[in-house]
N, C-alpha and C positions, 0 to 999 in steps of 0.2 A: 549754651552752646558749646560744642567740642571744639578744642583749637585745632587748627588745620595740621595736617603730619608734616612734619619736619622731614627734609632730605638730607642725608648725611652728606658730607662733603668727601670726595674722591680720595682715595689714599694717596699718599706720596708716592708710591710706586703706580698707581694706575697715571697718575697726572704726568711722571716721566716717559711711561709707555705713549701717551697722547703726544707729548713734546716730541719724543724721538721719530712718531709717526709722520707727526706733521713736518719735521726736517727733513726727513727722508723722501716724502713726496715732493717737497720743494724743490729738493735737489734732483729728483729725476725730472721734474719738470723744467728746470733751469739748464740741467747740464745734458739732457736728452738730445735737443737738437743741437748741440756743441759737438757732440760726439761725431756726428754726420760732416760736419763743416772741418773739423780740425784733424780727426784721427782716422775716418775711413780710406779706404783705398777704392781705387777703381775709378769708375765713371762719377763725376759728381754732377751729371747732367740734371737729376731730379732735384738739386738744390735750388736752381734759377726759378724765378719767377716770372712768367708772362702774363700781361693781361690779357692778351686774344692767343688762343693757341689751336682750340678746335671750334668751339661754341663763339657766338658772339662775332662773328667776322662778316655778317652779312648785312650791315646796315651803315649808314651815314648820319653824321651830325650835319644838320643843316643850318644856317641862319640867313634868312630872305631880308634884303633891306633896299632902301632906295637912296640914290643920292641926294644930298641937300648942301647948299653953301655953307650950312655950319657943320657938315659930316655927315655920318650915316643915321639914317631912320629905320629903325628894325622893322619889319613887315611879320606880323602873325599869320602864318598860311592859313591856320583853322577860321581866324576872323574875316579874313579877305575871301575866304570860300565859303562861308555861311555855316560853319561846322563848330559844334560843341567839341573840343579835345578827346573828350572821353567817349563820344558815340562817332566819331570822325571814321571814314573807311579805312581799312588797315593800311592800303598804300599810301595814305595821307599820313598815318601816324608814325609808321616806318618806312623810312627812304632807305632802299637797298643799294643803289648805285647811281652814277651820276645822271644817267639816262632818266631814270624816274625822278630825279631833281629837277630836271629840264622839263619833263611833262608837268610837274606841280607848277612850275615857274610860268609854263605856258598858260595854264589854266587862269593864274593870278593875274597874269597880263590881260587876257581876255575879261577877266571880272572886272579889273580896274579901269578898263578902255582905253580909249585911243590916247597915245601920247605918255602912256606909263612906261616907267622906269624901273625893273625889278631885276636885281642882281642876287646872287648867293655866293656865299661862304661854305665851301664843302670840303668835309675830311671824312674818308672812310676808313673803317675799323679792318686791319689786316692783320696775321698772325704775327707781324713784326711791329705792331703798334699803330698809332694813327698815322693816316698817309693823305696829304692832302690832294685835292683832285688835280686829274692830270689838265694840261694845258688846252683845255676845250672852252667853248662858251659858257661853261660855267666857272670857269676858274677864275679867283680874284686878280691872277697875274694878267690875264688880257682885259680885265674892267670892259667887258662887254654884255649890255644889258639882253635879258633873257626875252625881252619884247620884240626884239628886231626884226625876229621870225615870224612874229604875228601881226606885225602892222599892213 
């Protein structure tokens, strides 16, 4: 059997060139953004980071719950309304505003029956960040059941 071919070690000059290239690229990656922060003149508007600027501002984070003497009991809107979360209608998966949250809450109240008490914590995305819902019947501040209108 023939011996496998041997690979010659890189020459010292080639090793130095690789090391220099690595150091130069590392410096560019590390110091490149610092130039914009510390040495650039004019508007620094591009340096700020915003969670929501144009996209992703048309949805709300909702958490439905019912009061209990021991605290809050979370309610799964998909389970209450009989949907698989992956196959639920879009308006149930993506709540866009407080009015849509109230509509879903009313459907949950109807499904849970007479005497149900469904409440919601609602925060909507804006270009300035998350905003708690306004003081409406869905607001945790008013602490009003969504089912009062369906009784």
